[in-house]
PDB file of the backbone (N, CA, C, O) and the ligand in Angstrom, with CONECT records:
HET     ZN  A 101       1
ATOM      1  N   MET A   1      91.557  60.944  29.320  1.00  0.00           N
ATOM      2  CA  MET A   1      92.017  61.526  30.811  1.00  0.00           C
ATOM      3  C   MET A   1      90.985  62.329  31.437  1.00  0.00           C
ATOM      4  O   MET A   1      90.434  63.223  30.794  1.00  0.00           O
ATOM      5  N   LEU A   2      90.675  62.074  32.670  1.00  0.00           N
ATOM      6  CA  LEU A   2      89.762  62.699  33.453  1.00  0.00           C
ATOM      7  C   LEU A   2      90.527  63.803  34.357  1.00  0.00           C
ATOM      8  O   LEU A   2      91.493  63.542  35.074  1.00  0.00           O
ATOM      9  N   ILE A   3      89.967  65.013  34.212  1.00  0.00           N
ATOM     10  CA  ILE A   3      90.513  66.048  34.918  1.00  0.00           C
ATOM     11  C   ILE A   3      89.543  66.456  36.158  1.00  0.00           C
ATOM     12  O   ILE A   3      88.386  66.804  35.918  1.00  0.00           O
ATOM     13  N   LYS A   4      89.947  66.415  37.241  1.00  0.00           N
ATOM     14  CA  LYS A   4      88.974  66.728  38.371  1.00  0.00           C
ATOM     15  C   LYS A   4      89.372  68.146  38.690  1.00  0.00           C
ATOM     16  O   LYS A   4      90.527  68.566  38.762  1.00  0.00           O
ATOM     17  N   THR A   5      88.189  68.868  38.882  1.00  0.00           N
ATOM     18  CA  THR A   5      88.231  70.211  39.094  1.00  0.00           C
ATOM     19  C   THR A   5      87.467  70.510  40.486  1.00  0.00           C
ATOM     20  O   THR A   5      86.531  69.789  40.831  1.00  0.00           O
ATOM     21  N   GLU A   6      87.880  71.550  41.236  1.00  0.00           N
ATOM     22  CA  GLU A   6      87.280  71.843  42.451  1.00  0.00           C
ATOM     23  C   GLU A   6      87.239  73.393  42.490  1.00  0.00           C
ATOM     24  O   GLU A   6      88.203  74.102  42.199  1.00  0.00           O
ATOM     25  N   MET A   7      86.004  73.852  42.887  1.00  0.00           N
ATOM     26  CA  MET A   7      85.661  75.222  42.914  1.00  0.00           C
ATOM     27  C   MET A   7      85.760  75.620  44.487  1.00  0.00           C
ATOM     28  O   MET A   7      85.073  75.081  45.354  1.00  0.00           O
ATOM     29  N   ARG A   8      86.597  76.517  44.699  1.00  0.00           N
ATOM     30  CA  ARG A   8      86.706  77.132  46.124  1.00  0.00           C
ATOM     31  C   ARG A   8      86.236  78.664  46.137  1.00  0.00           C
ATOM     32  O   ARG A   8      86.550  79.530  45.320  1.00  0.00           O
ATOM     33  N   ILE A   9      85.463  78.782  47.184  1.00  0.00           N
ATOM     34  CA  ILE A   9      85.071  80.332  47.473  1.00  0.00           C
ATOM     35  C   ILE A   9      85.769  80.684  48.700  1.00  0.00           C
ATOM     36  O   ILE A   9      85.668  80.002  49.720  1.00  0.00           O
ATOM     37  N   GLN A  10      86.532  81.821  48.609  1.00  0.00           N
ATOM     38  CA  GLN A  10      87.270  82.251  49.740  1.00  0.00           C
ATOM     39  C   GLN A  10      86.578  83.576  50.208  1.00  0.00           C
ATOM     40  O   GLN A  10      86.303  84.464  49.401  1.00  0.00           O
ATOM     41  N   GLU A  11      86.338  83.661  51.408  1.00  0.00           N
ATOM     42  CA  GLU A  11      85.979  84.891  52.054  1.00  0.00           C
ATOM     43  C   GLU A  11      86.976  85.753  52.576  1.00  0.00           C
ATOM     44  O   GLU A  11      87.767  85.206  53.345  1.00  0.00           O
ATOM     45  N   THR A  12      87.135  86.939  52.359  1.00  0.00           N
ATOM     46  CA  THR A  12      88.063  87.868  52.733  1.00  0.00           C
ATOM     47  C   THR A  12      87.391  88.894  53.666  1.00  0.00           C
ATOM     48  O   THR A  12      86.438  89.550  53.247  1.00  0.00           O
ATOM     49  N   GLU A  13      87.873  89.056  54.951  1.00  0.00           N
ATOM     50  CA  GLU A  13      87.350  90.055  55.707  1.00  0.00           C
ATOM     51  C   GLU A  13      87.940  91.405  55.506  1.00  0.00           C
ATOM     52  O   GLU A  13      89.151  91.563  55.667  1.00  0.00           O
ATOM     53  N   VAL A  14      87.204  92.334  55.182  1.00  0.00           N
ATOM     54  CA  VAL A  14      87.681  93.751  55.042  1.00  0.00           C
ATOM     55  C   VAL A  14      87.465  94.597  56.171  1.00  0.00           C
ATOM     56  O   VAL A  14      86.312  94.785  56.561  1.00  0.00           O
ATOM     57  N   ILE A  15      88.398  95.107  56.718  1.00  0.00           N
ATOM     58  CA  ILE A  15      88.296  95.821  57.922  1.00  0.00           C
ATOM     59  C   ILE A  15      87.837  97.223  57.509  1.00  0.00           C
ATOM     60  O   ILE A  15      88.502  97.950  56.772  1.00  0.00           O
ATOM     61  N   GLY A  16      86.594  97.563  58.062  1.00  0.00           N
ATOM     62  CA  GLY A  16      86.191  99.062  57.821  1.00  0.00           C
ATOM     63  C   GLY A  16      86.578  99.926  59.001  1.00  0.00           C
ATOM     64  O   GLY A  16      87.516  99.626  59.739  1.00  0.00           O
ATOM     65  N   ASP A  17      85.812 101.038  59.164  1.00  0.00           N
ATOM     66  CA  ASP A  17      86.182 101.845  60.294  1.00  0.00           C
ATOM     67  C   ASP A  17      85.941 101.183  61.635  1.00  0.00           C
ATOM     68  O   ASP A  17      85.000 100.413  61.828  1.00  0.00           O
ATOM     69  N   ILE A  18      86.810 101.508  62.528  1.00  0.00           N
ATOM     70  CA  ILE A  18      86.641 100.931  63.884  1.00  0.00           C
ATOM     71  C   ILE A  18      86.380 102.125  64.843  1.00  0.00           C
ATOM     72  O   ILE A  18      87.126 103.104  64.854  1.00  0.00           O
ATOM     73  N   TYR A  19      85.313 102.010  65.630  1.00  0.00           N
ATOM     74  CA  TYR A  19      84.975 103.009  66.619  1.00  0.00           C
ATOM     75  C   TYR A  19      85.056 102.405  68.107  1.00  0.00           C
ATOM     76  O   TYR A  19      84.711 101.251  68.360  1.00  0.00           O
ATOM     77  N   CYS A  20      85.524 103.264  69.017  1.00  0.00           N
ATOM     78  CA  CYS A  20      85.534 102.892  70.398  1.00  0.00           C
ATOM     79  C   CYS A  20      84.120 102.705  70.971  1.00  0.00           C
ATOM     80  O   CYS A  20      83.377 103.684  71.038  1.00  0.00           O
ATOM     81  N   ASN A  21      83.714 101.493  71.387  1.00  0.00           N
ATOM     82  CA  ASN A  21      82.575 101.479  71.977  1.00  0.00           C
ATOM     83  C   ASN A  21      82.303 102.241  73.311  1.00  0.00           C
ATOM     84  O   ASN A  21      81.135 102.372  73.677  1.00  0.00           O
ATOM     85  N   VAL A  22      83.228 102.701  73.981  1.00  0.00           N
ATOM     86  CA  VAL A  22      83.028 103.517  75.049  1.00  0.00           C
ATOM     87  C   VAL A  22      82.731 105.015  74.749  1.00  0.00           C
ATOM     88  O   VAL A  22      81.708 105.534  75.194  1.00  0.00           O
ATOM     89  N   CYS A  23      83.592 105.688  74.020  1.00  0.00           N
ATOM     90  CA  CYS A  23      83.390 107.050  73.774  1.00  0.00           C
ATOM     91  C   CYS A  23      82.735 107.201  72.347  1.00  0.00           C
ATOM     92  O   CYS A  23      82.163 108.278  72.178  1.00  0.00           O
ATOM     93  N   GLY A  24      82.720 106.481  71.488  1.00  0.00           N
ATOM     94  CA  GLY A  24      82.203 106.493  70.180  1.00  0.00           C
ATOM     95  C   GLY A  24      83.055 106.932  69.178  1.00  0.00           C
ATOM     96  O   GLY A  24      82.693 106.846  68.005  1.00  0.00           O
ATOM     97  N   ARG A  25      84.276 107.450  69.515  1.00  0.00           N
ATOM     98  CA  ARG A  25      85.160 107.981  68.535  1.00  0.00           C
ATOM     99  C   ARG A  25      85.723 106.964  67.545  1.00  0.00           C
ATOM    100  O   ARG A  25      85.997 105.801  67.841  1.00  0.00           O
ATOM    101  N   LYS A  26      85.872 107.533  66.307  1.00  0.00           N
ATOM    102  CA  LYS A  26      86.502 106.706  65.221  1.00  0.00           C
ATOM    103  C   LYS A  26      87.870 106.610  65.452  1.00  0.00           C
ATOM    104  O   LYS A  26      88.503 107.620  65.760  1.00  0.00           O
ATOM    105  N   LEU A  27      88.451 105.437  65.334  1.00  0.00           N
ATOM    106  CA  LEU A  27      89.901 105.194  65.581  1.00  0.00           C
ATOM    107  C   LEU A  27      90.685 105.739  64.338  1.00  0.00           C
ATOM    108  O   LEU A  27      90.351 105.486  63.180  1.00  0.00           O
ATOM    109  N   LYS A  28      91.717 106.481  64.677  1.00  0.00           N
ATOM    110  CA  LYS A  28      92.437 107.124  63.510  1.00  0.00           C
ATOM    111  C   LYS A  28      93.424 106.146  62.865  1.00  0.00           C
ATOM    112  O   LYS A  28      93.789 105.194  63.555  1.00  0.00           O
ATOM    113  N   THR A  29      93.879 106.269  61.666  1.00  0.00           N
ATOM    114  CA  THR A  29      94.830 105.430  60.893  1.00  0.00           C
ATOM    115  C   THR A  29      95.982 106.355  60.574  1.00  0.00           C
ATOM    116  O   THR A  29      95.756 107.547  60.368  1.00  0.00           O
ATOM    117  N   ASP A  30      97.248 105.846  60.522  1.00  0.00           N
ATOM    118  CA  ASP A  30      98.322 106.574  60.210  1.00  0.00           C
ATOM    119  C   ASP A  30      98.410 106.592  58.562  1.00  0.00           C
ATOM    120  O   ASP A  30      97.542 106.122  57.827  1.00  0.00           O
ATOM    121  N   ASN A  31      99.575 107.199  58.146  1.00  0.00           N
ATOM    122  CA  ASN A  31      99.800 107.278  56.546  1.00  0.00           C
ATOM    123  C   ASN A  31      99.832 105.905  55.866  1.00  0.00           C
ATOM    124  O   ASN A  31      99.605 105.805  54.660  1.00  0.00           O
ATOM    125  N   HIS A  32     100.110 104.863  56.627  1.00  0.00           N
ATOM    126  CA  HIS A  32     100.313 103.549  56.145  1.00  0.00           C
ATOM    127  C   HIS A  32      99.002 102.663  56.387  1.00  0.00           C
ATOM    128  O   HIS A  32      98.971 101.461  56.124  1.00  0.00           O
ATOM    129  N   GLY A  33      97.907 103.391  56.922  1.00  0.00           N
ATOM    130  CA  GLY A  33      96.582 102.659  56.994  1.00  0.00           C
ATOM    131  C   GLY A  33      96.532 101.765  58.282  1.00  0.00           C
ATOM    132  O   GLY A  33      95.558 101.036  58.475  1.00  0.00           O
ATOM    133  N   TYR A  34      97.530 101.818  59.120  1.00  0.00           N
ATOM    134  CA  TYR A  34      97.509 101.219  60.392  1.00  0.00           C
ATOM    135  C   TYR A  34      96.729 102.015  61.515  1.00  0.00           C
ATOM    136  O   TYR A  34      96.946 103.203  61.751  1.00  0.00           O
ATOM    137  N   TYR A  35      95.813 101.252  62.173  1.00  0.00           N
ATOM    138  CA  TYR A  35      94.880 101.751  63.094  1.00  0.00           C
ATOM    139  C   TYR A  35      95.606 102.184  64.438  1.00  0.00           C
ATOM    140  O   TYR A  35      96.524 101.448  64.802  1.00  0.00           O
ATOM    141  N   GLU A  36      95.323 103.226  65.173  1.00  0.00           N
ATOM    142  CA  GLU A  36      95.984 103.416  66.350  1.00  0.00           C
ATOM    143  C   GLU A  36      95.568 102.383  67.320  1.00  0.00           C
ATOM    144  O   GLU A  36      94.402 101.988  67.333  1.00  0.00           O
ATOM    145  N   ASP A  37      96.432 101.940  68.108  1.00  0.00           N
ATOM    146  CA  ASP A  37      96.257 100.721  68.928  1.00  0.00           C
ATOM    147  C   ASP A  37      94.943 100.752  69.782  1.00  0.00           C
ATOM    148  O   ASP A  37      94.509 101.829  70.192  1.00  0.00           O
ATOM    149  N   PHE A  38      94.389  99.711  70.016  1.00  0.00           N
ATOM    150  CA  PHE A  38      93.137  99.525  70.778  1.00  0.00           C
ATOM    151  C   PHE A  38      92.900  98.341  71.420  1.00  0.00           C
ATOM    152  O   PHE A  38      93.516  97.376  70.968  1.00  0.00           O
ATOM    153  N   VAL A  39      92.192  98.155  72.331  1.00  0.00           N
ATOM    154  CA  VAL A  39      91.660  96.789  72.954  1.00  0.00           C
ATOM    155  C   VAL A  39      90.524  96.271  72.338  1.00  0.00           C
ATOM    156  O   VAL A  39      89.489  96.931  72.240  1.00  0.00           O
ATOM    157  N   HIS A  40      90.660  94.983  71.859  1.00  0.00           N
ATOM    158  CA  HIS A  40      89.514  94.233  71.249  1.00  0.00           C
ATOM    159  C   HIS A  40      89.200  93.150  72.296  1.00  0.00           C
ATOM    160  O   HIS A  40      90.066  92.330  72.602  1.00  0.00           O
ATOM    161  N   VAL A  41      87.940  93.133  72.863  1.00  0.00           N
ATOM    162  CA  VAL A  41      87.480  92.098  73.774  1.00  0.00           C
ATOM    163  C   VAL A  41      86.470  91.339  73.169  1.00  0.00           C
ATOM    164  O   VAL A  41      85.565  91.886  72.538  1.00  0.00           O
ATOM    165  N   GLU A  42      86.558  89.946  73.329  1.00  0.00           N
ATOM    166  CA  GLU A  42      85.393  89.075  72.918  1.00  0.00           C
ATOM    167  C   GLU A  42      85.357  88.201  73.948  1.00  0.00           C
ATOM    168  O   GLU A  42      86.367  87.715  74.458  1.00  0.00           O
ATOM    169  N   LYS A  43      84.007  87.927  74.353  1.00  0.00           N
ATOM    170  CA  LYS A  43      83.573  87.136  75.366  1.00  0.00           C
ATOM    171  C   LYS A  43      82.348  86.250  75.072  1.00  0.00           C
ATOM    172  O   LYS A  43      81.302  86.706  74.611  1.00  0.00           O
ATOM    173  N   HIS A  44      82.554  84.922  75.377  1.00  0.00           N
ATOM    174  CA  HIS A  44      81.492  84.024  75.178  1.00  0.00           C
ATOM    175  C   HIS A  44      81.145  83.586  76.668  1.00  0.00           C
ATOM    176  O   HIS A  44      81.924  82.926  77.357  1.00  0.00           O
ATOM    177  N   TRP A  45      79.872  84.029  77.101  1.00  0.00           N
ATOM    178  CA  TRP A  45      79.529  83.781  78.378  1.00  0.00           C
ATOM    179  C   TRP A  45      79.101  82.379  78.604  1.00  0.00           C
ATOM    180  O   TRP A  45      78.474  81.741  77.759  1.00  0.00           O
ATOM    181  N   GLY A  46      79.498  81.854  79.907  1.00  0.00           N
ATOM    182  CA  GLY A  46      79.443  80.282  80.019  1.00  0.00           C
ATOM    183  C   GLY A  46      78.076  80.077  80.844  1.00  0.00           C
ATOM    184  O   GLY A  46      77.284  80.982  81.105  1.00  0.00           O
ATOM    185  N   TYR A  47      77.951  78.813  81.182  1.00  0.00           N
ATOM    186  CA  TYR A  47      76.714  78.446  81.875  1.00  0.00           C
ATOM    187  C   TYR A  47      76.567  78.855  83.291  1.00  0.00           C
ATOM    188  O   TYR A  47      75.473  78.740  83.843  1.00  0.00           O
ATOM    189  N   THR A  48      77.669  79.355  83.954  1.00  0.00           N
ATOM    190  CA  THR A  48      77.532  79.970  85.291  1.00  0.00           C
ATOM    191  C   THR A  48      77.136  81.424  85.312  1.00  0.00           C
ATOM    192  O   THR A  48      77.052  82.096  86.340  1.00  0.00           O
ATOM    193  N   SER A  49      76.899  81.852  84.089  1.00  0.00           N
ATOM    194  CA  SER A  49      76.493  83.290  83.875  1.00  0.00           C
ATOM    195  C   SER A  49      74.906  83.326  83.612  1.00  0.00           C
ATOM    196  O   SER A  49      74.315  82.322  83.212  1.00  0.00           O
ATOM    197  N   GLU A  50      74.319  84.424  83.837  1.00  0.00           N
ATOM    198  CA  GLU A  50      73.029  84.648  83.374  1.00  0.00           C
ATOM    199  C   GLU A  50      72.951  84.899  82.083  1.00  0.00           C
ATOM    200  O   GLU A  50      71.836  84.754  81.582  1.00  0.00           O
ATOM    201  N   LYS A  51      73.989  85.300  81.266  1.00  0.00           N
ATOM    202  CA  LYS A  51      74.115  85.417  79.943  1.00  0.00           C
ATOM    203  C   LYS A  51      74.621  84.149  79.175  1.00  0.00           C
ATOM    204  O   LYS A  51      75.125  84.276  78.060  1.00  0.00           O
ATOM    205  N   ASP A  52      74.503  83.081  79.698  1.00  0.00           N
ATOM    206  CA  ASP A  52      74.983  81.785  79.137  1.00  0.00           C
ATOM    207  C   ASP A  52      74.560  81.734  77.613  1.00  0.00           C
ATOM    208  O   ASP A  52      73.407  81.919  77.223  1.00  0.00           O
ATOM    209  N   GLY A  53      75.633  81.461  76.814  1.00  0.00           N
ATOM    210  CA  GLY A  53      75.395  81.260  75.340  1.00  0.00           C
ATOM    211  C   GLY A  53      75.526  82.572  74.621  1.00  0.00           C
ATOM    212  O   GLY A  53      75.539  82.592  73.391  1.00  0.00           O
ATOM    213  N   THR A  54      75.625  83.671  75.337  1.00  0.00           N
ATOM    214  CA  THR A  54      75.705  85.084  74.744  1.00  0.00           C
ATOM    215  C   THR A  54      77.165  85.377  74.352  1.00  0.00           C
ATOM    216  O   THR A  54      78.071  85.207  75.167  1.00  0.00           O
ATOM    217  N   GLU A  55      77.387  85.813  73.110  1.00  0.00           N
ATOM    218  CA  GLU A  55      78.679  86.326  72.794  1.00  0.00           C
ATOM    219  C   GLU A  55      78.777  87.901  72.646  1.00  0.00           C
ATOM    220  O   GLU A  55      77.908  88.492  72.005  1.00  0.00           O
ATOM    221  N   GLU A  56      79.752  88.535  73.191  1.00  0.00           N
ATOM    222  CA  GLU A  56      79.735  90.014  73.029  1.00  0.00           C
ATOM    223  C   GLU A  56      81.156  90.296  72.667  1.00  0.00           C
ATOM    224  O   GLU A  56      82.084  89.569  73.022  1.00  0.00           O
ATOM    225  N   CYS A  57      81.313  91.520  71.853  1.00  0.00           N
ATOM    226  CA  CYS A  57      82.708  91.846  71.502  1.00  0.00           C
ATOM    227  C   CYS A  57      82.731  93.395  71.629  1.00  0.00           C
ATOM    228  O   CYS A  57      81.650  93.975  71.527  1.00  0.00           O
ATOM    229  N   ALA A  58      83.703  94.020  71.811  1.00  0.00           N
ATOM    230  CA  ALA A  58      83.966  95.479  71.940  1.00  0.00           C
ATOM    231  C   ALA A  58      85.359  95.988  71.617  1.00  0.00           C
ATOM    232  O   ALA A  58      86.349  95.291  71.839  1.00  0.00           O
ATOM    233  N   ASP A  59      85.428  97.103  71.137  1.00  0.00           N
ATOM    234  CA  ASP A  59      86.641  97.731  70.907  1.00  0.00           C
ATOM    235  C   ASP A  59      86.741  98.802  71.672  1.00  0.00           C
ATOM    236  O   ASP A  59      85.758  99.533  71.786  1.00  0.00           O
ATOM    237  N   ILE A  60      87.957  99.102  72.349  1.00  0.00           N
ATOM    238  CA  ILE A  60      88.058 100.220  73.341  1.00  0.00           C
ATOM    239  C   ILE A  60      89.444 100.921  72.984  1.00  0.00           C
ATOM    240  O   ILE A  60      90.527 100.348  72.867  1.00  0.00           O
ATOM    241  N   CYS A  61      89.167 102.355  72.828  1.00  0.00           N
ATOM    242  CA  CYS A  61      90.354 103.091  72.535  1.00  0.00           C
ATOM    243  C   CYS A  61      91.377 103.173  73.745  1.00  0.00           C
ATOM    244  O   CYS A  61      91.001 103.028  74.908  1.00  0.00           O
ATOM    245  N   GLU A  62      92.562 103.389  73.427  1.00  0.00           N
ATOM    246  CA  GLU A  62      93.703 103.576  74.374  1.00  0.00           C
ATOM    247  C   GLU A  62      93.158 104.546  75.563  1.00  0.00           C
ATOM    248  O   GLU A  62      93.093 104.145  76.726  1.00  0.00           O
ATOM    249  N   GLN A  63      92.808 105.744  75.202  1.00  0.00           N
ATOM    250  CA  GLN A  63      92.281 106.642  76.341  1.00  0.00           C
ATOM    251  C   GLN A  63      91.348 105.975  77.224  1.00  0.00           C
ATOM    252  O   GLN A  63      91.639 105.830  78.411  1.00  0.00           O
ATOM    253  N   CYS A  64      90.215 105.543  76.732  1.00  0.00           N
ATOM    254  CA  CYS A  64      89.215 104.928  77.527  1.00  0.00           C
ATOM    255  C   CYS A  64      89.681 103.690  78.252  1.00  0.00           C
ATOM    256  O   CYS A  64      89.231 103.452  79.373  1.00  0.00           O
ATOM    257  N   TRP A  65      90.577 102.868  77.664  1.00  0.00           N
ATOM    258  CA  TRP A  65      91.203 101.673  78.344  1.00  0.00           C
ATOM    259  C   TRP A  65      91.797 102.278  79.559  1.00  0.00           C
ATOM    260  O   TRP A  65      91.570 101.737  80.642  1.00  0.00           O
ATOM    261  N   ASP A  66      92.627 103.478  79.489  1.00  0.00           N
ATOM    262  CA  ASP A  66      93.504 103.966  80.520  1.00  0.00           C
ATOM    263  C   ASP A  66      92.584 104.405  81.721  1.00  0.00           C
ATOM    264  O   ASP A  66      92.904 104.184  82.889  1.00  0.00           O
ATOM    265  N   LYS A  67      91.344 105.084  81.332  1.00  0.00           N
ATOM    266  CA  LYS A  67      90.346 105.496  82.357  1.00  0.00           C
ATOM    267  C   LYS A  67      89.671 104.341  83.044  1.00  0.00           C
ATOM    268  O   LYS A  67      89.332 104.367  84.227  1.00  0.00           O
ATOM    269  N   PHE A  68      89.491 103.280  82.193  1.00  0.00           N
ATOM    270  CA  PHE A  68      88.892 102.067  82.760  1.00  0.00           C
ATOM    271  C   PHE A  68      89.840 101.345  83.652  1.00  0.00           C
ATOM    272  O   PHE A  68      89.426 100.899  84.722  1.00  0.00           O
ATOM    273  N   THR A  69      91.044 101.200  83.300  1.00  0.00           N
ATOM    274  CA  THR A  69      92.034 100.516  84.188  1.00  0.00           C
ATOM    275  C   THR A  69      92.287 101.256  85.405  1.00  0.00           C
ATOM    276  O   THR A  69      92.505 100.596  86.421  1.00  0.00           O
ATOM    277  N   ALA A  70      92.293 102.597  85.475  1.00  0.00           N
ATOM    278  CA  ALA A  70      92.536 103.561  86.508  1.00  0.00           C
ATOM    279  C   ALA A  70      91.548 103.372  87.511  1.00  0.00           C
ATOM    280  O   ALA A  70      91.755 103.837  88.632  1.00  0.00           O
ATOM    281  N   SER A  71      90.360 102.667  87.225  1.00  0.00           N
ATOM    282  CA  SER A  71      89.368 102.432  88.170  1.00  0.00           C
ATOM    283  C   SER A  71      89.468 101.077  89.032  1.00  0.00           C
ATOM    284  O   SER A  71      88.755 100.771  89.987  1.00  0.00           O
ATOM    285  N   PHE A  72      90.380 100.440  88.544  1.00  0.00           N
ATOM    286  CA  PHE A  72      90.681  99.027  89.052  1.00  0.00           C
ATOM    287  C   PHE A  72      91.037  99.139  90.551  1.00  0.00           C
ATOM    288  O   PHE A  72      91.844 100.017  90.856  1.00  0.00           O
ATOM    289  N   ALA A  73      90.564  98.404  91.455  1.00  0.00           N
ATOM    290  CA  ALA A  73      91.102  98.398  92.767  1.00  0.00           C
ATOM    291  C   ALA A  73      92.457  97.542  92.805  1.00  0.00           C
ATOM    292  O   ALA A  73      93.360  97.877  93.572  1.00  0.00           O
ATOM    293  N   ILE A  74      92.571  96.508  92.022  1.00  0.00           N
ATOM    294  CA  ILE A  74      93.842  95.942  91.824  1.00  0.00           C
ATOM    295  C   ILE A  74      94.392  96.346  90.407  1.00  0.00           C
ATOM    296  O   ILE A  74      93.772  95.998  89.402  1.00  0.00           O
ATOM    297  N   LYS A  75      95.459  97.019  90.326  1.00  0.00           N
ATOM    298  CA  LYS A  75      95.735  97.423  89.083  1.00  0.00           C
ATOM    299  C   LYS A  75      96.223  96.360  88.131  1.00  0.00           C
ATOM    300  O   LYS A  75      96.737  95.342  88.593  1.00  0.00           O
ATOM    301  N   SER A  76      96.096  96.530  86.857  1.00  0.00           N
ATOM    302  CA  SER A  76      96.440  95.607  85.859  1.00  0.00           C
ATOM    303  C   SER A  76      97.937  95.397  85.832  1.00  0.00           C
ATOM    304  O   SER A  76      98.719  96.281  86.182  1.00  0.00           O
ATOM    305  N   LYS A  77      98.329  94.157  85.391  1.00  0.00           N
ATOM    306  CA  LYS A  77      99.769  94.058  85.278  1.00  0.00           C
ATOM    307  C   LYS A  77     100.261  94.597  83.885  1.00  0.00           C
ATOM    308  O   LYS A  77      99.671  94.408  82.822  1.00  0.00           O
ATOM    309  N   LYS A  78     101.430  95.297  84.052  1.00  0.00           N
ATOM    310  CA  LYS A  78     102.021  95.857  82.858  1.00  0.00           C
ATOM    311  C   LYS A  78     103.382  95.451  82.780  1.00  0.00           C
ATOM    312  O   LYS A  78     104.025  95.386  83.827  1.00  0.00           O
ATOM    313  N   THR A  79     103.999  95.125  81.521  1.00  0.00           N
ATOM    314  CA  THR A  79     105.254  94.865  81.286  1.00  0.00           C
ATOM    315  C   THR A  79     105.925  96.100  80.544  1.00  0.00           C
ATOM    316  O   THR A  79     105.327  96.851  79.773  1.00  0.00           O
ATOM    317  N   ALA A  80     107.112  96.177  80.860  1.00  0.00           N
ATOM    318  CA  ALA A  80     107.856  97.356  80.016  1.00  0.00           C
ATOM    319  C   ALA A  80     108.219  96.853  78.655  1.00  0.00           C
ATOM    320  O   ALA A  80     108.792  97.594  77.856  1.00  0.00           O
TER     321      ALA A  80
HETATM  322 ZN    ZN A 101      87.330 105.718  73.655  1.00  0.00          ZN2+
END
């Protein structure tokens, strides 16, 4: 009897410290290890951009997000 075996290697992403890209502050975790909420932005720039093919990502804490959105001419949409 032939037994076929297969080896699989699984990568697990371990989340380390998260820093706000705007103010540089390390995001806090609660007693259960949950991070304070933040905005994570990922952008892959397309061919109509001068950054075509570039990928960017950033994390923004709630306080910096509030300052950022307060500067918007047209306010962001919020739901309750
Ligand atoms: Zn911040």
